[in-house]
Every structure is written in structure tokens, then in C-alpha cells.
MARSERO-872532 format. One line per field, with one value per atom (N, C-alpha, C, O): residue in one letter; y, z, x. Coordinates in steps of 0.05 Angstrom, whole numbers, plus 5000, padded with zeros to 4 digits. Atoms other than C-alpha are relative to their C-alpha. Layout:
// residues N
type	a;...
Y	Y;...
Z	Z;...
X	X;...
This chain:
// residues 74
type	x;x;x;x;x;x;x;x;x;x;x;x;x;x;x;x;x;x;x;x;x;x;x;x;x;x;x;x;x;x;x;x;x;x;x;x;x;x;x;x;x;x;x;x;x;x;x;x;x;x;x;x;x;x;x;x;x;x;x;x;x;x;x;x;x;x;x;x;x;x;x;x;x;x;x;x;x;x;x;x;x;x;x;x;x;x;x;x;x;x;x;x;x;x;x;x;x;x;x;x;x;x;x;x;x;x;x;x;x;x;x;x;x;x;x;x;x;x;x;x;x;x;x;x;x;x;x;x;x;x;x;x;x;x;x;x;x;x;x;x;x;x;x;x;x;x;x;x;x;x;x;x;x;x;x;x;x;x;x;x;x;x;x;x;x;x;x;x;x;x;x;x;x;x;x;x;x;x;x;x;x;x;x;x;x;x;x;x;x;x;x;x;x;x;x;x;x;x;x;x;x;x;x;x;x;x;x;x;x;x;x;x;x;x;x;x;x;x;x;x;x;x;x;x;x;x;x;x;x;x;x;x;x;x;x;x;x;x;x;x;x;x;x;x;x;x;x;x;x;x;x;x;x;x;x;x;x;x;x;x;x;x;x;x;x;x;x;x;x;x;x;x;x;x;x;x;x;x;x;x;x;x;x;x;x;x;x;x;x;x;x;x;x;x;x;x
Y	5009;4957;4983;4990;5016;4902;5006;5022;4994;4902;4992;5007;5009;4864;5020;5027;4980;4915;5026;5038;4976;4973;4996;5014;5006;4939;5002;5013;4999;4933;5029;5037;4972;5007;5014;5030;4988;5027;4991;5007;5011;4982;5015;5023;4986;5014;5029;5040;4972;5084;5003;5020;4999;5070;4994;5007;5006;5039;5024;5028;4976;5103;5022;5041;4978;5145;4992;5005;5008;5106;5008;5004;4993;5134;4982;4980;5018;5085;5013;5026;4991;5102;4976;4965;5022;5048;5011;5032;4992;5052;4982;4958;5015;5031;4995;4975;5004;5040;4998;5011;5005;5017;5024;5032;4978;5076;4990;4968;5007;5077;4991;5004;5010;5035;4984;4975;5018;4996;4971;4963;5028;4924;4981;4988;5021;4860;5001;4985;4999;4879;4986;4990;5015;4834;5010;5001;4987;4876;4981;4987;5019;4816;4984;4974;5017;4781;5016;5004;4985;4838;5028;5039;4972;4904;5015;5004;4984;4960;5024;5039;4978;5010;5014;5002;4985;5065;5008;5008;4992;5086;5022;5024;4980;5143;4998;4990;5001;5147;5028;5044;4973;5209;5022;5045;4980;5243;5012;5031;4989;5255;4989;4965;5008;5254;5000;5018;5000;5233;5016;5013;4983;5283;4982;4972;5014;5248;4969;4956;5029;5177;4990;5006;5012;5130;4971;4960;5028;5063;4984;4994;5015;5008;4972;4960;5027;4945;4988;5001;5015;4892;4980;4967;5019;4849;4980;4988;5021;4783;5000;4999;5002;4781;4973;4970;5027;4706;4992;4980;5010;4695;5022;5016;4978;4764;5004;5021;4996;4757;5027;5037;4973;4823;4998;4984;4999;4838;5030;5046;4973;4901;5002;4987;4996;4926;5020;5022;4981;4980;5028;5034;4972;5053;5003;4991;4995;5077;5029;5040;4973;5145;5016;5006;4982;5205;5002;5017
Z	4979;4576;4987;4966;5010;4566;5015;5034;4988;4584;5030;5045;4972;4649;5018;5040;4984;4674;5002;5023;4999;4655;5019;5034;4982;4692;5030;5046;4973;4755;5008;5031;4994;4751;5005;5024;4996;4744;5027;5042;4975;4803;5023;5042;4979;4847;5002;5024;5001;4826;5013;5029;4989;4843;5030;5046;4972;4910;5016;5039;4986;4928;5002;5017;5001;4914;5011;5006;4988;4951;5030;5044;4972;5018;5013;5003;4985;5067;5026;5039;4973;5128;5013;5002;4985;5179;5017;5029;4985;5211;5025;5023;4975;5283;5002;5013;5000;5273;4972;4954;5027;5214;4992;5007;5009;5174;4997;4989;5002;5176;4972;4952;5026;5121;4984;4963;5015;5101;5007;5030;4996;5092;4990;4974;5009;5084;5014;5008;4984;5134;5026;5040;4975;5194;5019;5019;4983;5248;5019;5027;4982;5292;4985;4997;5016;5235;4981;4970;5021;5191;5010;5028;4997;5191;4976;4954;5021;5151;4993;5010;5011;5107;4978;4964;5024;5059;4986;4998;5015;5004;4980;4970;5022;4956;4984;4994;5018;4897;4992;4985;5007;4884;5018;5011;4981;4945;4993;5006;5008;4909;5018;5019;4982;4960;4985;4969;5011;4939;5019;5043;4984;4963;5011;4996;4987;5014;4998;5008;5001;5000;4998;4993;5001;5000;4989;4987;5008;4973;5023;5036;4976;5024;4993;4973;5002;5032;5028;5047;4975;5086;4998;4978;4999;5108;5023;5046;4980;5144;5021;5015;4978;5212;5001;5010;4999;5206;4977;4980;5023;5135;4984;4969;5015;5109;4972;4957;5026;5049;4999;5019;5004;5020;4984;4964;5015;4998;4994;5012;5008;4960;5006;4995;4992;4991;4982;4983;5019;4939;5011;5032;4993;4942;5018;5013;4983;4998;5009;5016;4990;5018;4984;4967;5013;4994;4970;4957
X	5018;5425;4978;4967;5022;5374;4974;4974;5027;5300;4999;4986;5000;5311;5014;5004;4986;5362;4983;4982;5017;5315;4977;4970;5022;5258;5010;4995;4989;5302;5004;5000;4995;5320;4973;4971;5026;5247;4988;4977;5010;5228;5013;4999;4986;5281;4991;4988;5008;5260;4972;4968;5026;5187;5000;4986;4998;5205;5010;5002;4990;5243;4979;4982;5020;5180;4973;4953;5025;5127;5001;5020;5002;5104;4979;4956;5018;5072;4993;5009;5010;5030;4986;4967;5012;5013;4977;4979;5024;4944;4997;5001;5006;4928;4971;4962;5029;4853;4991;5001;5011;4812;4983;4965;5017;4783;4971;4966;5029;4707;4992;4999;5010;4675;5019;5013;4981;4738;4993;4995;5008;4716;5022;5038;4981;4756;5026;5044;4975;4810;4996;4975;5001;4824;5021;5043;4981;4857;5015;5038;4986;4874;5021;5040;4982;4910;5018;5037;4986;4937;5009;4997;4992;4974;4988;4985;5013;4941;5018;5027;4984;4979;4984;4969;5008;4959;5025;5047;4976;5006;4993;4971;5002;5018;5026;5047;4978;5064;5008;4990;4990;5107;4989;4988;5010;5076;4973;4964;5026;5010;4979;4974;5022;4954;4974;4968;5027;4885;4982;4984;5017;4834;4977;4961;5022;4789;5002;4984;4998;4813;5028;5047;4974;4871;4998;4976;4998;4894;5012;5030;4992;4903;5011;5003;4988;4945;5000;5005;4999;4940;5022;5026;4978;4999;4994;4990;5005;4988;5021;5045;4981;5020;5014;5036;4990;5030;5018;5039;4985;5054;5015;5033;4988;5074;4988;4998;5012;5029;4986;4976;5011;5003;4975;4973;5026;4932;4994;4995;5008;4912;4970;4954;5028;4847;4986;4961;5012;4836;4998;5009;5004;4817;4975;4954;5023;4772;5000;5021;5002;4747;4980;4965;5019;4709;5004;4991
């Protein structure tokens, strides 16, 4: 196996272990998100929940581009 093949295997493995949650309302204090133009998701890896906070990603409704909004919460 070469490095490229190993990288593809790791990528597939991580994709299988990401949990996404779509939000209909913007969490209090989350800045930089445009609800009229984007969808909002939080994500966790391997099911590990952050106590009091989450990491957020916004997806443009028009272009499909993805923006990492960072960690927000307690």
C-alpha cells in the first residue's frame, strides 16, 4: 500500500465516525453565521461530546461552500 491509498482509507474511516447535527436556530452568541444564506451544523468525532460547547460549520445555500465557524459554548 502506498501513502495515497493509506490516506484514502483514513479519510473514509474518519467520515464514518463524524456525527453531524443540523440546527434550525442559531445558538446564542454564535457570530459570523448568516441564517438566510447558510445551513448550520455542529459536529463531533467518534461520538465524543464537548461539555457545554460544540464545533460549528456553515454551508452556503447558494454555492455549497463550507466555512468552519469554530468552537462555541461554555
